[in-house]
N, C-alpha and C positions, 0 to 999 in steps of 0.2 A: 828375782822378782817374778818375770816371767815364769820359770819352774815353778815356784811356789803354788802361782794363781793355776797353772795348769793341772798339778798336781791335786790341789784343792777341789779343782774343777771336774777330774776324772772320777776322785772320790765321790764327791756329788750324785754323778752319773751312776755309780757302783750301788749305793745306798738306794735310790729311786729303783732301778734295776731289781734290787733283793725288795722292795716294796712291792712292785709291781708283781714279780714271782710270786708272794707270797699271796698277796690279795686274789690273784687269779687261781691260785690252788685252792684258795678258801670258797672261791666260787663256783668251782668246779665238784669240791665237795659237798657243797649245800645241794647243787643240783640233782645230786644222788639220792638225796631225801626230801628235797622239795621239788613236787612235780612242776614242770616248766608248763606253763600256759601253750595251749595249741592256737597258733595263728591261723585266723579264717583262710580259706581258699575261695571263697565265694567270688565270683566276679574274675577270678583269674583265668588266664585262658593256659592249660595243661597241654602239653602234648609229649605222648608217650611211644615211644618205637617199640616193636613186636608187641603190637596190641591186640592181635590175632587171634593169641592163646596164653594159657599159662599166666605167669606172673603179670605181665603186660595187659592181657584182658581184664585181669580183675583190679589192676591199677585204674585202668581207665572207667570201668564202672564205680569204682571207688569216690575218685575225685568228682564223678559226674553226680554222685548222690550227695555228696558236699556241697553242691551248688557251683562248680566250675565250668566253664566250657572246655570242653574235651577234644583234643586233634588225634586221633588213632593214625598211627603209623603200621605198615607191615607189608612185607614182600609180598604174603597171601592176600591176594585181593579179596577174595569168598570168604575168609574166616576173618578180616577186618573188616567188612560190612556186616558181618554177623553181630559181632561186638558192639558198633554201633546201632546196629537194630534193636539187640536186646535193651541197650541203654533207652534208647526212645520208648521201647515198652514199658518201662520204669518210670515214663511221664517225664524225663528227662529229653528236651530236644535241642538242647546247645551241645551239640555232639558232629563231628566231621570225620569221614575216613578218606584217607589217602593212600593209594599204592605205592611204595618206595622202598627200592632196595636202596639200605643205608650205606651199602659198603661201594656203591656207586656216587661218585662225587658230583657229577655231573646232574644224574638225578636227584638227588638232594637238592641241591640249589635251586633247581627246576620248580620242585614241590614246594620247596620253602617260600619262592614266590607266589606262588598261587596260594597258600596257607596266608600270608602277608595280605594280600588283597581281599581273599573271600571271607578270613575269620580277625586278623589283626595280628597284634605283637605277641609272640608267646612269649608268657612270663615265667613259669615252669617248666623247663626243659627236663625229661625223663628218659635219660639213655637207657633203655632196659633191653634191648635187641641183643640176642646171643643166642651162639651155637657151639655145637660140640661133635668130635667124631671121637668115641669113646673104643680106644685101640692104642697097641703100643706105638712109640712114634714111629719106628723103621716099617709099620705095616701102613703108615699114612702116605698118601699121593701128595706131590706138589701142589695138588690145585684145591686138595682137602687141609692143607696148611695154611695156604693163601687165603682160604675163603674165610676160616676161622679168624685169623689176624685181621682181616677186612671189616666182618662183622662185628666183633666185640671189641675192637680196638681203634682201626683207622678210623672208622664211621663216627668216633666221639670228635676226632679231630674238623669233619665237617660240620654236624650239626653244632659245634662252640663256635665254630669261624663264622657259622650261619645266622646265629641266635643272640650271642653276647653282644653284637654292637648294639641292638635296640637296648638292651638291659643296660649297657654302659651308658649311653645316652641319658636314661632316665633314672639311671642309678639305682633300680630296684629289679629284682629276678631271684632266680633260685634254680641251681642245676642241680639233679639229683643221678647219681651213676652207680648202675647196679654191679658189683664186682662178685667177689665170691670167699668164703670163709677158707676155701682151698690153698689161697694165695699164702696162709701163713706157714705150711707145711708140704705143699705141692701132694700131688696124688698122681700114684699109678695111673695109666692109661687117660691121661689128663696133661700130657707134658706142654701142648700147645694153646689149651684150654687156660691153664693156670697162669702161664705168661703172661695170655692177654689180659687176665683180670688183673695181675700185679701191675701191669703197665697202666689199667685205670687208675689204681690207687697213686701211683706216681703223678700221672697226669692231673688230677685232680688236686692234689697239695701244690703243683707246679701253678697252675693256672690261678689259682686261689690266692698265691702269694703273689703273682704277677700283679692283680688287679689290685692288692693291699699296698703293693709296691708303687704301682703308678699314681694310684689316687690318693697317697700319703695318708693311708687309713682310713680315707674316706669312703669307701665303696661297701654299698650296703648288699652287694649282691653275694646270697649265701651259695655253698657248695656243700653237698650231704653222698659220702660215699657208702655206701651199705655192703655188707658182706653178709649174704644168707648163707646158712648152713644148708642140711639136704631139704630141698622143696619138690615134692611129687608132681612135677610137670612133666614127666616123661623123657625130659632131657637125657637123664641116666636111666636106661632101662633095667639093669641090674644092680643096684644100690645094696651094699654090703655093709649090714649095722649091726655088731654083738648084742647092743643093749638098747633094743630100740623102745622101751619104755622109758631111757633115761634120754637118748639121743634120737629119736624116731623124726622122722619127716614130718613138716608142715605141708598145709595144704595153699595152692596159689592164692586162695582170699585169707587166709591167715596171714601169709607172708605181705600179701599188699598192704591190709591194715597196719602192718608192724613199719613197713616203709613210709606210708603217707605219713603215721605217727614220726616217725623222725625226721620228717622235712618239714613238719608243721612245727617242730620244736627246735627246729635249726641245729640240731645236731652236724658237727663236721663229718663223724664216724659212726657207726652203728652197725653192730650185728645182730642177725637174726637168727635166736632169740640173743636178746642182748647180753646174758650173762657170758658168753662165748669170748668176746673182745677183750675183756681184760686178762681172762684164763689165758689166751692164746698169745697176747703181750708178754705174759708173766714167762711163758714156757720157753720164749726164743732166747730167756738169758741162761737157761740150762744148756747143758753139755749136748751136743747131739746124739751122740749113745743113748743117754737119756730117754731123749724126745722119742727117739726110735723105739725105745722098750714101751715107753706109754702107748705109741701108734700103734705098736703091735698087740697090744694088750686090748686096748678097744676095738681095733681091728675093723676101722672105718673105710671105705672106700666102694669103688665100683670097678664091677668087673667086666673085663672087654666087649665087646657086642660080638655076636656071630659074621 
């Protein structure tokens, strides 16, 4: 009787699993056709790393425009203050600027304490800071490799350890990480950059699952990983695009607007532009030689810097 009972119980679990799978598939399909309501960020405390230029600067401006309190972090104190001042000139005075090298663990935790005392607990963390040396792997120095890894990847561990505790305590918050579309195929002259951006995807998936597991599914903290395509920030000085009318680069402002939308709609993953993500996942099931042929035809890449 025990074996029969266990068998029926297992069958019930399998049927319930099938029901949930079908339900969530239908829910996902519906979101493709029915716009998701964008949640308000008014009154939220948003911290943006790498806010001194490019996407980070436009993210800070975008969130401030939407009524959030914005905390700007950047290693370049001058450009970081310029971002803050531009926001204030817009009549948005709830903005703060802190010089911080996110690759330096001690500096991160010191600056976190300042933010907590002077501004409050961060409720939306945007890990945006990133660098790249566009050259062949064998031409990169040990210091260059270490710097890219520390800024692009390791820094995420320090900010997560610093800001997640208050989010967990209040059971609310949102973490956004800026990865890259290049993680889906890798790119010549970006061997270190691509590896760090791939690690971000794995980290975000792992920490999201960790919170879900330990909260027994009750965690309300959201995680969004964004994969931008080519954004004209100056990070890649010699981009190569065969069909610019189809795959031309976005401005930092355009990219920031789409990233904020992805966060406000609670997307777990989002490519910028959005059409790329399903296409790239589909391409991964093809043989490697087929993928190579497609990329050779499209001729998308970045030439090495002098």
